[in-house]
Structure formats: C-alpha cells, structure tokens
C-alpha positions, 0 to 999 in steps of 0.5 A: 499500500502506498502511504500519503503523508499529511500535516494538520494546519490547526495543530503543528505537531499533528500528522497523518497517514492516509491511503487516499492521495486527497486525504478525504478520510482525515478528520476535519476537526483537525484540518485543514490538511496539507499533503507533505509526502508519499511513502512507496510500498517498499519503504518504511514510514519515518520516525520508526513507526510500524508500516503494519500498524499504519496499514492496519489503521488505514484499513480499519479507520481510513487514516493513522494520526501521529504527533511529531514533537516540535522542539521549543524555540530558544 
C-alpha cells in the first residue's frame, strides 16, 4: 500500500497517514490538512512507525494520526 503523508494546519505537531492521496477520510476537526509526501510500498514510514500498524489503521479507520514533537524555540 502506498502511504500518503499529511500535516494538520490547526495543530503543528499533528500528522497523518492516509491511503487516499486527497486525504478525504482525515478528521476535519483537525484540518485543514496539507499533503507533505508519499511513501512507496517498499519503504518504511519515518520516525520508526510500524508500517503494519499504519496499514491496519488505514484499513480499519481510513487514516493513522501521529504527533511529531516540535522542539521549543530558544
């Protein structure tokens, strides 16, 4: 499965994977969403996130959310 990556414009730490290039199943309450990349079938997701877990969540719910910590500005 090709994984499409998105970032939330309402929460800068919130990101998502979707099986849909348009992200139509992403939760609107956390949007708007901006596409930021694609992961091919033969590549692993970033941040040591399990591809198996992501694919199961997409199959079950249409998406997988994750938080990416943003370092505090000095």
